[in-house]
N, C-alpha and C positions, 0 to 999 in steps of 0.2 A: 134402114136396119128396123127389124122390129124390137121391142122392147124384150132384153133379156135373149134374145137370141142374133146369132148372127146371117142372117137368112140372105140367101138369092133369089133373084124370080122368080124359079124353078122349087122355092121351099128346103132347099138343100141347106145342111149347116157350112159344108165348106166349098167355098167358092173359088172354082180356078181359076189362075191368075197369071198364066202363060211360061212359068216357071220350068226349065229343065227338070225332066220327071226321069227316076234311076239313074241317078247321077252318084250319089254318094251313098257308102257304104257305111259299112261298122267301124272300119279302122280307120277311113274317111271321115268320118263325123266325131270319131276318140281324138283323132288328131285335130279337130278341128278346135274341138274345147278346150285340147291342154294349152293349144297354141295361143287362143286368148288370155289363157288364165297368164301366161308369159312366166313359166316357172321359175327360169333361170334367173330373170330380173327382178321378181317377184321377191327371192329369197335374197340375193344380195344385198334389196332396200330395206328387208324386213327382220334378219336374223339378228343383226345388234339391237334394233329397238326393242323385239321383244324381248331379250336377253336382257335391255336395262329394267324392265318390267317385271318378268317373271323368274329370272336368275336362271339355276338350273333347271327347271321346268319347260322351258323354251319346246322341246319335244311335245309334253304333255297339253301345253296351251296350242298347238298345233292340230294338236287329235282332239279336243275340247272344239275348234273351231269346224273341225268338218262333220261334227256330229248334226246341227243344223244344215248344212252343205246338203248330207246323204238323206237326210229327211224330206229335204224342197227339191232332191232328186226322185227319189220316189211319187210323191205327189204331181212333177210335173210330168211323170214317164205314163201316169194315170190320166192325166189333161189329155196328153199326147196322142191316147188313145183314143180318146173321143173324139177329140178337132184335133188331128194332125194339120193346124193352119200356120203356117212361116210367122203370123202375125202374134202368136204363141201365148204370150199375159195381156193383152190387149184383145184377144179374140175371145180366151178363157174368160176373161173378168167381163166381157158382154154378154156371153154366153149365160153366165151364172148369176152376175149384178146387177143388168142394163148397161146403156150405152154411155151413161155418165161414168158410171168407174169405168169403165173400158176405155173411155177419151182422159181420163186422167191417168188412169194407166199407162195408158201408150206415150202419151206426151210425158209422163213420167221419163218413159226409156229410153225417149229420143235424147232427152236431153242430158240426162246423166250420159249415156252414150257417145254424145258431140263433145262433152267436156271431156270424158275418157280419150277419146281420140286425139284432141289436140295437145294433153298431157303427155300421151303415148310420142305424138310426133315430136315433141320438145326431150324425151328421156332416151330417144332414140337417137338425136341429134349430139346430144350431150354423152353419148356412149361410144357416138362414130368418133368424137373427135379425141376420147379417152382413149379410143383401141388407135386411132392414127398416131396418137402420141406415143402411145406404147412400141406401135412398130417401129416410129423413126428413132425413136428414144431422145425426145424433143419437147422440152413443156411446153415452149412456144406454139406448138401443133395444139396442143390439147387446151391451152387456153384461149384458140381462135372460137372457141364455143363460148368466151365471155363476149365477143364483140357481136353486139345488136345486129346488125345486118347481114354479118354470115351465119349466126344462128338463124334468122328468120330465112332467108334464102336456104340455109339446107334443111329446115323444117318442111319446107314449102315442097322441097322436092322428094322429101321421104314420103308427105301427101300427096302426092301426085303418083309417083310409083305406085303406092298402094290402091291406089282409086283404080287404077290403069287396071291392074290385076283385076281386083274383084268386077272392074269393069267387062275383062273379058271372057269369064265366066267361072261356074262353080268349078267345072273341072281342073281349070288350070289352078285355082287356087289351092284344091285338096293336095297337089301336085307338088306344088311349093310348099306347102305346111308340112307334107310328110318330109321332105327334108328339110326343112330348119328345126322341126320338132323332135326330130330323130339326133340332130345334131346336138340338141340342145342334154337329149337325155342320157343320149354317150358321154360326153364332156361332162357331165354332172354325176355319171357311175363311175366314170375314171377318177374326180375328186374324189367320192366317195371312197375309192378303194385305199389312193394314195394319202387321204388325211387318217384314215383307221390304219393301216402298217405303217405310219411312220408316225404314228400321236406321242409315242414316247418321247420323241426325239427332243418334242416341244417346248418350250418353258412355257407351264402354266396348264399341259395338255391333265387330260383325267381320265379316267379309267372307268367304265361305262357302267352305270347303273339302272335299276329298272323303275328306282323313284323318279326318276325324270321324264316318267309318261303318264307319270299323276298330277294333271293340273290343280287339281284340290289343295296342292301342298304348297302353291303359292301362298306367298305371305299375308298378303291382305285382300279383301273383296275385290277392292278398286283398283291394285296390282292384274287380277285376274279379269276383268273385264278389262280393263285397258290391253291386255294382251290378246284375249280374246276376240277384240274388235281389229287388231292388227289382224291376226289370225284370218279373218275374215275377209279383209281384205284381199290377202294372197289367194283366196279362191274364187273372187270374182270372175263372171265372164266363161264359166264351164255352161252353162244351156246358152252357148250361142249353138252347140251342134244340135239345137231343138231349132232353132228359127230356117233350118235346110230341113226340115221335114217334108214339106213338098217336092224337095229334091233328092228326097234319100229313098233308097230302095225299102222298101216296106214300110213306107213313112209312117205307118201306125207304132211300126215296133222299135225300129232299128233307133232310131232318134232317144227315147226313152232306155234303151240299152247300151246307146253309146254315150249318154250322157253321166250312167251309172259308171261306167269302163273310165271315164275319164277324171270324174275325183277321187276312182278308188287308185288309179296310177298317181297323181297328184300329190295324194296323200302321203304313198310311200315315199314318191318320193321326195317330200318335205322332211319327214321323219328320216329318213336314213340321211338327210345331207345335214339336216339337224344335229342327229348324233354325231355323225360325221367330225363337224365342223366344231363341236362343244367338245369330242373328246382330245379334236389335235390343238385346238388354240386356248380352251376353257374360257369362263369368263370375267377374267384379267380385267381390268379398266387401262393395261397399257399395252403398247406393242400390238400385238398382233390379237391379244386376248378381244372376243366376241361384245367387252362391256367397254372397249375402246371408246369414248364419243367422237374422236376424230377420224374414226373409219364407219361409223356404223351406217352412213349413209351410201356405202357400197364395201361392204366384206369383202367379197372376192378380188377387191383391186389388193386387199391386203392379204390375203391367203393365198394368193395365184401362186406367186414365183417360191415362198416358203413350201406350201405341199407340194407343188407339183415340175416346180424347178424353171428354169431360164427357156428351156426350150418348151414345155409344154404347158407354160402358167399363159400365156400369150390365149390360149386356146379359151380361158375363160374369160376373157375381153369380148372374143369370137360371139360365146354362146350367149351371154348377155346382153351384146349389140343384137343377134339375130332373134333374141327372145323377143325384145321391146318392139323391133322392127316388123315382125312375124306378129305379136300381138296388134298392133296400130290396122295391119290388112284386115288381119280377120274381124276384127270390132265393126268392120265397115259392113259387114253382112247382117248382124240384128239390126242396123239400123236402117240401111235401104230397106230389109223386109219388114220391118214393123211401120214402116212407110208405106211402102207396097201394099200394104195389107188394111192399113188404114186408109190409105183412097181406094182401096179397091171397093169398101164396105161404106164410104161416102164420110169420112170422118177428117179425110183432110181433102183436097183437091185432086182432083179426076187426074190430072194433070199425071199426077206420082204413081200413078198406076201404072204407065208406060213401061213395056218390057220389050229390052232390045229383041229384033225378031232371027238376030244369027244366033247371039250369045247366051238367050234367054237367060237374061241378070235383069235386075229393076234398076235400069242405064239412069233414067232420070233422078231417082229416089237418090242412086248413090253418087253422083257429080254433085247433085242439090247438099247431100251429108259434105262433101269433100268444100263442096265453098261455102259452106256456113262453121267449118273448124276453119280453113283460112280464113279467113274474115276475121275469126279470131285474134290471130295472130298478126293481121297485119298495122293495126295501130299501134303493135307493141307493148307488151308490159312493161309495169314500172322497171323494173330489172330481166335479167337473163338469167337462168338457174346457172349457177356456176359448176365447172366439173367437179366430180369429187375430190376432195384433200387427201393426197396422198404421199407429202412431203414429206411425211412420218421414216419413208422408205431411202430418204436420200442418206 
């Protein structure tokens, strides 16, 4: 690869890699971006900690975190117009700053994504047993997550399923994610409506105030930065839709538009859920209050039945489970395609440039990512994540 460029043998900037062409449209790309963010899981895990830092300004903090994401999305859109390469930041860094910078950027993305994959698999397992325990009405089922062998085997099963879907092609991924993302958004919309309509009935409920949207009203700069850091975390992954640029209809423009649409949908969802939850539960430190440290790791477990009732409350558990599982599957997309691009441009061994002749996916890179992710789990961590504490409801 020549200094500052990603030239092919024909001195073209973009090297064809054999991926499926014209397979992902604007809606499909947007769905993939939203899915990787995992809005239902991100919200249930972040509402509590953000309230503890920012208080009533939690919606404003989410809005503040959206601003850098929007600016990055605009930048990525322009970079994609110049070079719609599935290697995205790796390929763009090589073109702009040279091979060394691109190599570091590519490896950084690979390692970060592998860590996220193993964490998402563990989260999916955690909420899987929480969901089963809720359906069965048995704490013993929920506590299966604490069994190290059961946890690891279930996590490996989730990784295997996600790998198989990614291996089978982008069309299957797009179809499945449309269903899962649609389910998440419908359930969250239902939660928003029911939380706002019944907000006056709950202890600690609050009336909406426009001041909640002002992030600069946070008590201290330390709390502001901590809150914004949390809010940036819940936007992670929207740029996955750019890594399918070579497989998109209109590869130079569609992925960039999908990225912008993804984060707009995400920020609107976050703001509405945050406002609805705050109106219903308030920010108290007891009961269903969002500031309760006992429910901070899974706020929806605390609010599901009070807000949506015994009949519909379980849908929130379904939404969080599908959110984590869907994000696990779509996170394979940037890992495999970054490895494919790095291999195509000789920054990784050429064996990872292999594309399945039928499914048109980076088959070897996908399997390798799954193997590394599974390898992180097999030795076993010092402890298995415990299921969220919902004993307060008993």
